[in-house]
TORKOLGU-522172 format. One line per 3 residues: number of its first residue (from 1); their letters; for each residue y, z negated, x of N, C-alpha, C, O. Coordinates in steps of 0.2 Angstrom, whole numbers, plus 5000, padded with zeros to 4 digits. Each point is the difference from the previous one (the first is absolute). Example, Ala and Ser with C-alpha at 12.3 -4.5 7.8 and 13.67 -1.06 7.14 Angstrom:
<recs>
1 = AS = 4972 4961 5066 5006 5000 4996 5006 5000 5004 4999 4997 5005 | 5006 5007 4993 5006 4999 5004 5005 4997 4996 5006 4999 5003
</recs>
This chain:
<recs>
1 = MGK = 5031 4963 4996 4998 5007 5002 5005 5005 4997 5004 4998 4995 | 4996 5008 5007 5004 5005 4998 4996 5005 4995 4994 4999 5000 | 5009 5006 4998 4997 5005 4996 4994 5004 5003 4995 5002 4997
4 = IAD = 5006 5000 5010 4996 5004 5003 4993 4996 5002 4995 5002 4999 | 5006 4992 5003 4995 4995 5002 4996 4999 4993 4994 5000 5000 | 5009 4998 4995 4997 4999 4993 4996 5006 4998 4995 5000 4997
7 = GLD = 5008 5006 5004 4997 5007 4998 4993 5001 5004 4995 5002 4997 | 5005 4996 5010 4994 5001 5004 4995 4995 4998 4994 5001 4999 | 5008 4993 4999 4995 4995 4998 4997 5002 4993 4994 4999 4999
10 = QAA = 5010 5003 4997 4998 5003 4993 4995 5005 5001 4995 5001 4996 | 5006 5004 5008 4996 5006 5001 4993 4997 5003 4995 5003 4998 | 5005 4992 5006 4994 4997 5002 4996 4997 4995 4994 4999 5001
13 = QHV = 5009 4999 4993 4996 4996 4995 4995 5005 4997 4995 4998 4997 | 5007 5009 5003 4995 5005 4997 4994 5001 5003 4996 5004 4998 | 5003 4994 5009 4994 5001 5004 4996 4994 5000 4994 5001 5003
16 = LTR = 5007 4994 4994 4996 4994 5001 4993 5001 4996 5000 5004 4995 | 4995 4993 5008 4993 5001 4997 4998 4995 4996 4996 5000 4996 | 5008 4994 5004 4998 4994 4996 5007 4997 4998 5005 5001 5003
19 = NPP = 4995 4996 4991 5006 4997 4997 5001 4993 5003 4995 4997 5002 | 5011 5001 4999 5001 4994 5003 4999 4994 4995 4999 5002 4994 | 5000 4992 5009 4998 4995 4995 5005 4999 4995 5006 5001 5001
22 = RST = 4992 4996 4993 5005 5000 4994 5002 4993 4999 5006 4999 4998 | 4990 4996 5002 5001 4993 4998 5005 4997 5006 5000 5002 5006 | 5004 4994 4992 5005 4997 5004 4996 4996 5006 5002 5001 5006
25 = KAR = 4993 4996 4992 4996 4996 5005 4997 5005 5005 5001 4998 5006 | 4996 5007 4992 4997 5005 5005 5006 5003 5004 4999 5002 5006 | 5006 5000 4991 5006 5003 5004 5003 4995 5005 5001 5002 5006
28 = IRF = 4999 4992 4992 5003 4995 5005 4995 4999 5006 5002 4999 5006 | 4991 5001 4992 4995 4999 5005 5000 5006 5005 4999 4999 5006 | 5002 5007 4991 5001 5006 5005 5006 4999 5004 4999 5001 5006
31 = LVS = 5006 4997 4992 5006 4999 5004 5000 4995 5005 5001 5001 5006 | 4996 4993 4993 4998 4995 5004 4996 5003 5006 5001 4998 5006 | 4994 5005 4992 4995 5003 5005 5003 5005 5005 4999 5000 5006
34 = KHQ = 5006 5004 4991 5004 5004 5005 5005 4997 5004 5002 5003 5005 | 4999 4990 4994 5005 4997 5004 4997 4994 5003 5002 4994 5001 | 4992 5007 5002 4995 4996 5004 4999 4993 4996 5000 4995 5004
37 = GRT = 5000 5005 4990 4998 4994 4996 5006 4995 5000 4999 4994 4998 | 5007 5008 5003 5006 4996 5000 5004 5001 4993 5003 5005 4999 | 4996 4990 4997 5004 5000 4994 5007 4999 5001 5004 5003 4995
40 = RNV = 4998 4994 5010 5008 5000 5001 5003 5006 5001 5005 5002 4998 | 4991 5003 5006 5003 5007 5001 5001 5003 4993 5004 5004 4999 | 4990 4996 4997 5001 5003 4994 5005 4997 4995 5004 5004 4997
43 = ARL = 4997 4990 5003 5005 4997 4996 5007 5002 5003 5004 5002 4995 | 4997 4999 5011 5006 5002 5003 5002 5007 4998 5005 5002 4998 | 4989 5002 5002 5001 5007 4998 5002 5001 4993 5004 5005 4998
46 = LGV = 4993 4991 4998 5001 5001 4993 5006 4996 4997 5002 5001 4994 | 5001 4994 5010 5005 4996 4998 4999 4995 4995 5004 4998 4996 | 4990 4999 5005 4997 4994 4996 4998 4995 5005 5000 5001 5006
49 = SQR = 4999 4993 4991 4997 4994 5005 4993 5001 5002 4996 5004 4996 | 5002 4993 5009 4993 5000 5002 4996 4997 4995 4994 5002 4999 | 5008 4993 4998 4996 4997 4995 4999 5004 4994 4994 5000 4997
52 = TIE = 5010 5005 5001 4999 5004 4995 4995 5005 5002 4996 5002 4996 | 5004 5000 5010 4994 5005 5002 4994 4996 5000 4995 5003 4998 | 5004 4991 5004 4994 4996 4999 4998 4999 4993 4994 5001 4999
55 = RYL = 5011 4999 4996 4998 4999 4993 4997 5007 4998 4995 5000 4996 | 5008 5005 5006 4997 5007 4998 4993 5001 5003 4996 5002 4996 | 5003 4996 5010 4993 5000 5003 4995 4996 4996 4994 5002 5000
58 = KGD = 5008 4992 4998 4995 4996 4997 4999 5002 4992 4995 4998 4997 | 5010 5006 5001 4999 5002 4993 5004 4996 4995 5000 5001 4994 | 5004 4994 5009 5003 4995 4995 5006 5004 4997 5002 4998 4995
61 = RKN = 5001 5007 5009 5005 5004 4997 4998 5007 5000 4998 5003 5005 | 5003 5000 4989 4997 5007 5000 5005 5005 4998 4999 5006 5002 | 5007 4992 4996 5005 5005 4998 5007 4999 5003 5004 4996 4998
64 = PPP = 4997 5008 5008 5006 4999 5003 5006 5003 4997 4999 5004 4995 | 5007 4994 5006 5006 5003 4997 5000 5007 5001 4998 5002 5006 | 5005 5002 4990 5000 5008 5001 5003 5002 5007 4997 5004 5003
67 = PVN = 5008 4993 5000 5002 5002 5007 4995 4998 5005 4999 5004 5004 | 4998 4991 4996 4995 4998 5004 4994 5004 5000 4997 5002 5004 | 5001 5000 4989 4994 5004 4999 5002 5007 5003 4995 5003 5003
70 = AKI = 5011 4999 4996 5001 5007 5003 5000 5000 5008 4997 5005 5002 | 5005 4990 5001 4999 4999 5007 4993 5000 5002 4998 5003 5005 | 4998 4993 4992 4993 5000 5001 4997 5006 4999 4996 5003 5005
73 = DAE = 5005 5001 4990 4997 5006 4999 5002 5005 5005 4996 5004 5003 | 5011 4997 4999 5002 5004 5005 4997 4999 5007 4998 5004 5003 | 5001 4989 4999 4997 4999 5006 4993 5001 5000 4997 5003 5005
76 = VRR = 4999 4996 4990 4993 5002 5000 4999 5007 5000 4996 5003 5004 | 5008 5001 4993 4999 5007 5000 5002 5003 5007 4997 5005 5002 | 5008 4992 5001 5002 5002 5007 4994 4999 5005 4999 5004 5005
79 = LWQ = 4997 4991 4994 4995 4998 5005 4993 5002 4998 4996 4999 5004 | 5003 5004 4990 4994 5001 4998 4997 5007 5003 5004 5005 5000 | 4990 4995 5003 4997 5005 5003 5004 5004 5005 5001 5006 4999
82 = PRV = 5001 4991 5006 5004 5004 5005 4997 5005 5004 5003 5005 5001 | 4990 4995 5000 4997 5005 5003 4999 5006 4996 5000 5006 5002 | 4999 4993 4991 4999 5006 4996 5007 5004 5000 5000 5006 5000
85 = RRR = 5005 4990 4999 5007 5003 5000 5001 5004 5007 5002 5006 4999 | 4997 4991 5006 5001 5003 5007 4996 5007 5000 5003 5005 5003 | 4991 4995 4995 4996 5006 5001 5002 5005 4995 5001 5006 5002
88 = AEQ = 5002 4992 4992 5003 5005 4996 5006 5003 5002 5001 5006 5000 | 5003 4990 5003 5006 5002 5003 4999 5005 5006 5003 5005 5001 | 4992 4993 5003 4998 5004 5006 4998 5007 4998 5002 5005 5003
91 = RAA = 4993 4995 4992 4998 5006 4997 5006 5005 4997 5000 5006 5002 | 5004 4991 4994 5005 5003 4997 5005 5003 5006 5003 5006 4999 | 4999 4990 5006 5004 5002 5005 4997 5006 5004 5004 5004 5002
94 = AAG = 4990 4995 4999 4997 5005 5005 4999 5007 4996 5001 5005 5003 | 4998 4995 4990 4999 5006 4996 5007 5002 4998 5000 5006 4996 | 5006 4991 5005 5006 5002 4997 5000 4999 4993 5004 5004 4996
97 = GVI = 4993 4991 5002 5000 4998 4993 5004 4995 4997 4998 4996 4995 | 5007 5002 5008 5005 4995 4998 5006 5004 4996 5004 5003 5004 | 4995 4997 4990 5005 5003 4996 5006 4995 4998 4999 4994 4998
100 = VET = 5007 5008 5003 5006 4996 4999 5004 5003 4994 5001 5006 5000 | 5000 4990 4995 5004 5002 4994 5006 4995 5000 4999 4994 5000 | 5007 5009 5001 5006 4995 5000 5006 5003 4997 5001 5006 4999
103 = RAR = 5003 4990 4999 5007 5002 4998 5005 4996 5004 5000 4993 4999 | 5003 5010 5006 5005 4996 5004 5005 5005 5002 5001 5006 4998 | 5004 4991 5006 5006 5003 5002 4998 5003 5007 4999 4996 5005
106 = FGF = 5001 5011 4995 4998 5003 5007 5007 5003 5002 5004 5004 4996 | 4997 4996 5011 5005 5003 5003 4998 5003 5006 4994 4998 5003 | 5009 5007 5000 4998 5002 5007 5006 5003 5003 5005 5002 4997
109 = SSA = 4994 4999 5010 5005 5003 5004 4996 5004 5005 4994 4998 5002 | 5009 5007 5001 4997 5004 5005 5004 5000 5006 5006 4998 5000 | 4991 5004 5006 5004 5001 5006 5006 5005 5000 5005 4999 5003
112 = AGS = 4995 5006 4992 5005 5004 5000 5006 4998 4997 5005 5003 4999 | 4995 4991 4998 5006 4996 4997 5000 5001 4993 5004 4997 4996 | 4991 5007 5001 5000 5000 4992 4997 4994 4998 4995 4997 5002
115 = TDD = 5008 5001 4992 4997 4994 4997 5000 5001 4993 5003 5004 4997 | 4992 4992 5000 5000 5000 4992 5001 4993 4998 4997 4996 5002 | 5007 5003 4993 5002 4994 4998 4993 4997 4996 4997 5004 4997
118 = PRM = 5002 4990 5005 4994 4997 4997 5000 5001 4992 5005 4999 4997 | 4989 5002 5000 5000 5001 4993 4993 4997 4998 4995 5000 5004 | 5004 4998 4990 4994 4998 4997 4995 5006 4999 5002 5005 4997
121 = RRI = 4992 4994 5006 4995 5006 4999 4993 4997 4998 4999 4994 5002 | 4998 5009 4994 4993 4998 4998 4995 5005 5004 5000 5006 4999 | 4996 4991 5006 4996 5003 5004 4993 4998 4999 4998 4994 5001
124 = TQP = 4997 5010 4999 4993 4999 5000 4997 5004 5005 5000 5006 5000 | 4997 4991 5006 4998 5004 5006 4995 4996 5004 5001 4994 5000 | 4994 5009 5002 4996 4996 5005 5003 4999 5007 5004 5004 5002
127 = LPP = 4995 4990 5001 5003 4999 5006 4995 5003 5006 4994 5001 4999 | 5009 5001 5006 4996 5003 5006 4996 4994 5002 5002 4994 5000 | 4992 5008 5003 4995 4994 5002 5003 4995 5005 4999 4994 5000
130 = TRA = 5005 5009 5005 5003 4996 5005 5005 4995 4997 5000 4994 5002 | 5004 5008 4993 5005 4995 4997 4996 4995 4995 5002 4995 5000 | 4993 5008 4997 4996 4995 4996 4997 4994 5004 5000 4995 4998
133 = RQL = 4997 5007 5008 4997 4995 5004 5006 4995 5003 4999 4994 5000 | 5006 5009 5001 5006 4996 5003 5002 4996 4994 5002 4994 5002 | 4999 5008 4992 5002 4996 4995 4995 4994 4998 5002 4994 4999
136 = FDA = 4992 5007 5001 4995 4995 4999 5000 4995 5006 5000 4994 4999 | 5000 5008 5007 5001 4996 5006 5006 4995 5000 4999 4994 5001 | 5006 5009 4997 5007 4996 5000 4999 4995 4994 5002 4994 5001
139 = HHA = 4995 5008 4993 5000 4996 4995 4995 4994 5001 5002 4994 4999 | 4993 5007 5005 4995 4994 5002 5003 4996 5005 4998 4994 5001 | 5007 5009 5003 5003 4996 5005 5006 4996 4998 5003 4996 5003
142 = GAS = 4998 5005 4990 5006 4996 4997 5007 5003 5001 5005 4996 5001 | 4995 5010 5000 5006 5004 5001 5005 4998 4994 4998 4999 4994 | 5009 5002 5007 5005 4999 4995 5000 5006 4995 4997 5005 5002
145 = ERD = 5006 4994 4992 5000 5005 4995 5004 5006 5003 4999 5006 4999 | 5006 4993 5005 5004 5005 5003 4996 5004 5005 5001 5006 5000 | 4995 4991 5004 4995 5004 5004 4996 5004 4997 4998 5006 5001
148 = LER = 4999 4991 4993 4995 5004 4996 5004 5006 4997 4997 5006 4999 | 5009 4993 4999 5004 5006 4997 5001 5005 5005 5000 5006 4998 | 5001 4992 5008 5001 5005 5006 4994 5005 5001 5000 5006 5001
151 = IVA = 4994 4990 4998 4994 5004 5001 4999 5005 4994 4998 5005 5001 | 5003 4992 4993 4999 5004 4994 5005 5006 5001 4998 5006 4998 | 5008 4993 5004 5005 5005 5000 4998 5006 5005 5001 5006 4999
154 = AGL = 4997 4991 5007 4997 5005 5005 4994 5004 4998 5000 5006 5001 | 4996 4991 4995 4994 5004 4998 5002 5004 4994 4998 5006 5000 | 5006 4992 4996 5002 5005 4994 5005 5005 5003 5000 5006 4998
157 = GEA = 5004 4993 5007 5004 5005 5004 4995 5005 5003 5002 5006 4999 | 4993 4992 5004 4995 5005 5003 4997 5004 4994 5000 5007 5001 | 4997 4990 4994 4996 5003 4995 5005 5004 4995 4998 5006 4998
160 = YFQ = 5007 4992 5000 5004 5003 4995 5006 5004 5002 5000 5006 4998 | 5004 4991 5006 5006 5003 5002 4999 5005 5006 5003 5005 5000 | 4993 4993 5004 4998 5005 5006 4994 5004 4999 4998 5005 5004
163 = DQG = 4999 4994 4990 4994 5005 4998 4995 5000 5006 4998 5005 5002 | 5000 4989 5000 4995 5000 5005 5002 5003 5007 4995 5003 5003 | 5011 4997 4998 5002 5003 5006 5002 5007 5000 5001 5003 5006
166 = TRA = 4999 5000 4989 5002 5007 4999 5007 5002 5000 5002 5005 5000 | 5002 4990 4998 5007 5001 5000 5004 4993 5001 4997 4995 5000 | 5009 5006 5002 5005 4994 5001 4997 4995 5005 4999 4994 4998
169 = DDL = 5000 5008 5008 4997 4996 5005 5004 4994 5001 4997 4994 5001 | 5009 5006 4999 5005 4995 5003 5003 4996 4994 5005 4996 5001 | 4991 5003 4993 5003 4997 4995 4998 4992 5000 4994 4999 5002
172 = DVT = 5011 4997 4997 4999 4993 5000 5001 4997 4993 5005 5001 4997 | 4989 4997 5000 5000 4998 4993 5001 4992 4999 4997 4997 5004 | 5007 5001 4991 5000 4993 4999 4999 4999 4993 5001 5004 4995
175 = VTD = 4996 4990 5004 4998 4998 4993 5003 4993 4999 5000 4995 5004 | 5004 5005 4990 5003 4993 4998 4999 5000 4992 4998 5005 4997 | 5004 4989 5001 5000 4999 4993 4993 5002 4996 5000 5005 4996
178 = VDY = 4995 4993 5006 4993 5002 4998 5000 4997 4992 5000 4994 4999 | 5000 5010 4997 4999 4998 4993 4993 4998 4998 4999 4995 4997 | 4996 5009 5005 4993 4998 5000 4996 5004 5005 5003 5006 5002
181 = IEF = 4992 4992 5000 4995 5003 5004 4993 4998 4999 4999 4994 4999 | 4997 5011 5000 4993 4999 4999 4996 5004 5005 5002 5006 5002 | 4992 4991 5000 4996 5004 5005 4993 5000 4997 4998 4996 4996
184 = DLR = 4999 5010 5006 4993 5001 4997 4996 5002 5006 5001 5004 5004 | 4993 4992 4997 4996 5001 5006 4994 5005 4998 4996 4998 4996 | 5004 5008 5006 4995 5004 4999 4997 5003 5007 5003 5002 5004
187 = G = 4991 4996 4997 4997 5002 5006 4993 4999 5001 4997 5002 5005
</recs>
């Protein structure tokens, strides 16, 4: 995943109503249930053997190596309480409560031919509701990091550079070299 997708997933962690399972056995059981009971699929996802997954399920093996443990944790967090996340995302997008804080290289050009060389900027700005909805929909559809960058650039272009449509109507904003990006769902 990329920085934007990870940032969206991280923002969703703050709206969960229950904590995900903690023990290895419970986390593996949860992953197997999400993959229609197929230990082979979970093994392939985590990069371990099917027998290792079966050992975790039986409780014969309790402490996975750190890289495998990190993969288990990331996958459980990604799949935990999807409806709660979706509702929070919908509320935040509808209310204009998706705040983006980023440090990235922003550049823009306008139809008049004037350009601004891209430069690093730190921007904290709420996304317009239509762009927030578009961002969440693209993320859930598995859009590439570049596509997510374009949506964020368009949203920040509208909100920050064009000041909600009051100036610079024909400005085309690009975002590259995302240093960090964080999202806050308020809604």
